[in-house]
C-alpha positions in Angstrom: -0.1 0.1 -0.2 2.9 2.4 1.2 4.6 1.8 -2.0 1.4 2.2 -4.1 0.8 5.3 -2.8 4.8 6.2 -3.3 4.2 5.6 -6.9 1.7 7.4 -7.5 2.8 10.3 -6.2 6.4 10.1 -7.7 3.9 10.1 -11.2 1.9 13.4 -9.8 5.0 15.1 -9.3 6.5 14.0 -13.0 3.4 15.1 -14.4 3.1 18.7 -12.2 6.9 19.6 -13.3 7.6 21.2 -16.4 9.9 19.1 -19.7 11.6 20.7 -21.9 13.5 19.6 -24.5 15.4 22.6 -24.9 17.6 24.2 -22.1 18.6 27.8 -21.3 22.0 27.6 -23.6 21.8 29.7 -26.8 20.8 32.6 -28.6 18.1 34.7 -26.9 16.5 38.0 -28.0 16.0 41.0 -25.8 12.9 42.6 -25.8 14.6 46.5 -25.8 17.2 47.7 -28.4 17.3 44.9 -30.9 19.7 42.9 -28.2 20.4 39.5 -28.7 22.1 37.6 -25.7 24.3 34.3 -26.3 23.9 32.0 -23.0 26.1 29.5 -22.1 27.5 27.2 -19.8 30.4 28.6 -17.8 32.1 25.4 -15.9 29.1 24.7 -14.0 27.3 27.9 -14.3 25.4 30.0 -17.1 26.6 33.1 -18.7 25.5 35.3 -21.0 27.0 37.4 -23.4 26.2 40.6 -25.6 26.0 39.4 -29.3 24.5 42.4 -30.6 21.8 45.3 -30.3 20.9 48.4 -32.4 23.8 50.3 -30.8 26.5 47.6 -31.8 24.9 47.3 -35.6 25.0 51.1 -35.6 28.8 51.1 -34.4 30.5 47.9 -33.8 33.1 49.5 -31.6 30.6 51.4 -29.3 31.6 51.8 -25.7 30.7 50.6 -22.2 29.6 54.5 -21.7 27.5 54.1 -18.9 29.1 51.8 -16.6 29.4 52.7 -13.0 32.9 52.1 -13.2 35.2 54.4 -14.5 37.8 52.0 -15.6 35.2 49.6 -17.4 33.9 52.2 -19.7 36.4 51.8 -22.5 35.0 48.2 -22.9 33.1 47.6 -25.9 29.5 46.5 -25.9 30.0 43.7 -28.6 30.7 40.5 -27.0 30.2 41.9 -23.9 29.2 39.4 -20.8 26.2 40.4 -19.2 25.1 37.5 -17.1 26.9 35.5 -14.8 27.2 33.3 -11.6 23.9 31.3 -12.6 23.4 28.1 -11.3 20.6 25.6 -10.4 19.0 24.6 -13.4 17.5 22.3 -15.6 14.8 24.8 -16.0 15.6 27.8 -12.8 19.0 29.9 -12.2 19.4 31.6 -9.1 22.1 33.5 -7.8 23.5 35.7 -10.8 24.3 38.8 -11.7 22.7 40.7 -14.7 25.0 43.4 -15.7 22.6 46.4 -17.9 24.3 48.7 -20.1 21.8 50.7 -20.8 22.2 52.2 -16.8 25.5 50.7 -16.1 24.0 48.4 -13.2 24.6 44.9 -11.9 22.0 43.5 -10.4 21.2 40.2 -8.6 18.7 37.6 -11.1 17.3 35.0 -11.7 16.7 33.0 -15.2 13.7 30.7 -15.3 12.8 28.8 -18.6 9.4 28.8 -19.2 9.0 26.8 -22.5 11.5 25.9 -25.1 11.4 29.0 -26.8 11.1 31.8 -23.8 12.7 32.7 -20.4 12.1 35.0 -17.9 15.0 37.3 -16.4 14.9 39.0 -13.6 16.9 41.5 -12.1 16.8 42.8 -8.8 18.6 45.9 -7.1 16.9 44.7 -3.9 13.6 42.6 -4.2 10.9 44.2 -4.3 12.6 46.5 -6.8 12.9 44.3 -9.7 12.5 44.2 -13.5 11.4 41.3 -15.7 12.3 40.8 -19.1 10.3 38.1 -21.3 13.5 37.0 -23.8 12.8 34.7 -26.9 14.8 32.0 -28.7 16.5 32.8 -31.5 16.3 30.2 -34.7 
């Protein structure tokens, strides 16, 4: 009886857990500035770099001019790492940092895969002061 109950509970849990064929790695379209971010594994963590944006298309040498650290303002936006240190998975990663080149700030973040082709990125100064974006996979 106990074994049958445990099997039934395990089956229900499996049905309640979202299953995706893909993971969060790949190229993602941001909802602002025509940005595309390549998410990959960096060791056992997720990271992401800015591959292109409207600003980069207009000038591939555009600099990180809004960075709060003046010593970093000379680096180019193209291939700039803007997501780093995310741990967890397979559908939610936490403990990471999100760099926003629009305002030069770095925020605590989470990444959640909500489908094969969409993820939710949240960046927070401190909860509840957060912004959330949904990114779409570039095919």
